[in-house]
C-alpha positions as CSV (number, residue, x, y, z in Angstrom):
1,M,284.7,-99.2,287.2
2,K,283.6,-102.6,285.7
3,K,284.4,-101.5,282.2
4,S,288.2,-100.6,283.1
5,V,288.4,-103.9,285.0
6,E,285.9,-106.3,281.7
7,E,287.7,-104.6,278.5
8,D,291.0,-102.1,279.7
9,V,292.6,-104.8,281.5
10,F,295.2,-107.1,279.3
11,I,298.2,-109.1,280.6
12,P,300.0,-111.2,277.7
13,L,301.0,-115.2,279.2
14,Y,304.0,-115.9,276.8
15,P,306.1,-119.0,277.6
16,K,308.2,-119.1,281.2
17,S,311.6,-119.3,278.6
18,T,310.6,-115.6,276.5
19,V,309.7,-114.5,280.4
20,E,312.3,-115.2,282.2
21,D,315.0,-112.8,279.8
22,K,313.6,-109.7,281.6
23,S,315.3,-108.2,278.6
24,S,313.4,-109.3,276.2
25,L,310.8,-107.0,274.8
26,R,308.0,-109.7,275.6
27,S,308.6,-109.3,279.7
28,K,308.8,-105.8,280.0
29,F,305.6,-105.7,277.8
30,Q,304.2,-108.7,280.0
31,E,305.7,-106.9,283.5
32,R,304.1,-103.5,282.6
33,R,301.0,-104.9,281.8
34,F,301.0,-106.9,285.5
35,W,301.6,-104.0,286.9
36,S,299.1,-101.9,285.7
37,A,296.1,-104.4,286.6
38,V,298.0,-103.8,289.9
39,K,297.7,-100.0,289.7
40,L,293.7,-100.3,289.1
41,L,293.2,-102.9,291.7
42,S,294.3,-100.7,293.8
43,N,292.2,-97.6,292.3
44,V,288.7,-100.2,292.5
45,V,289.6,-101.2,296.4
46,L,290.1,-97.3,297.2
47,W,286.3,-97.0,297.1
48,D,285.3,-99.9,299.6
49,G,283.7,-97.9,301.9
50,I,281.6,-95.4,299.4
51,V,280.8,-98.3,297.3
52,Q,279.0,-101.8,298.3
53,E,281.7,-103.7,299.7
54,D,280.3,-107.0,297.5
55,K,280.7,-105.2,294.0
56,V,283.8,-104.0,295.4
57,R,285.2,-107.5,296.6
58,D,283.6,-108.9,293.5
59,L,285.1,-106.2,290.9
60,G,288.6,-106.3,292.8
61,L,289.5,-109.8,293.7
62,S,287.0,-112.4,291.5
63,K,287.3,-110.4,288.6
64,L,291.2,-108.5,288.5
65,L,293.3,-109.8,291.2
66,N,292.3,-114.2,290.3
67,R,291.5,-114.0,286.6
68,Y,294.2,-111.5,285.6
69,L,296.9,-110.6,287.6
70,L,296.8,-114.6,290.0
71,L,297.7,-116.3,286.6
72,N,300.7,-113.5,286.0
73,I,302.5,-114.1,289.8
74,L,301.8,-117.7,289.5
75,N,303.7,-117.8,285.7
76,T,306.4,-115.5,287.8
77,P,308.8,-118.2,288.7
78,L,309.7,-117.9,293.4
79,G,312.1,-115.7,294.2
80,P,312.5,-112.2,294.5
81,D,309.7,-110.9,291.6
82,N,307.2,-112.7,292.8
83,I,307.4,-111.9,296.6
84,E,307.0,-108.4,294.9
85,K,304.3,-108.4,293.1
86,C,302.1,-110.4,296.1
87,N,302.9,-108.1,298.5
88,K,301.8,-104.9,296.4
89,V,299.1,-107.2,296.2
90,V,298.6,-107.5,300.1
91,A,299.1,-104.3,300.9
92,Y,295.8,-102.7,298.7
93,L,293.7,-105.2,299.7
94,P,291.7,-103.1,303.3
95,E,292.4,-104.7,306.3
96,R,289.1,-104.0,307.5
97,W,288.4,-107.2,305.2
98,F,289.8,-109.4,307.2
99,Q,288.6,-108.2,310.5
100,D,285.6,-110.5,311.6
101,L,287.6,-113.4,310.0
102,K,288.9,-116.4,312.2
103,D,292.1,-117.4,312.5
104,G,293.5,-118.9,310.1
105,S,290.7,-118.5,307.1
106,T,290.3,-115.9,304.6
107,L,287.7,-114.6,302.0
108,P,287.0,-117.2,300.1
109,E,288.1,-114.6,296.8
110,L,291.5,-115.3,297.8
111,L,291.7,-118.9,298.8
112,N,294.4,-119.6,295.4
113,F,295.5,-116.2,296.0
114,S,295.9,-118.0,300.1
115,Q,297.3,-121.3,299.1
116,H,300.1,-120.1,296.6
117,L,301.3,-118.1,299.4
118,L,301.6,-120.5,301.6
119,Q,303.6,-122.4,299.2
């Protein structure tokens, strides 16, 4: 899993003007790469409970979400596309990671993502 996250994930960052045109080849390529990385996130978190939780959280959140997915989400204009991306990411996070948290708090690895959601 670590090798896949570190070597197989590639989401290019293009200027906003380039990706705002959803029919452009660059925009389509960037979207395919983003959704491929989301699929990898879903596969990584499936190992929760089998592999040590800290390893799964490091790969899924620290490396995959914060390093790749969040950059794309932050560069996606606010609107339905951004909401869809955020919803998919949240849907894959195991509920048990949040059971012992106090109200209004989140996992340290999710601080930046949480701040984006609050916007």
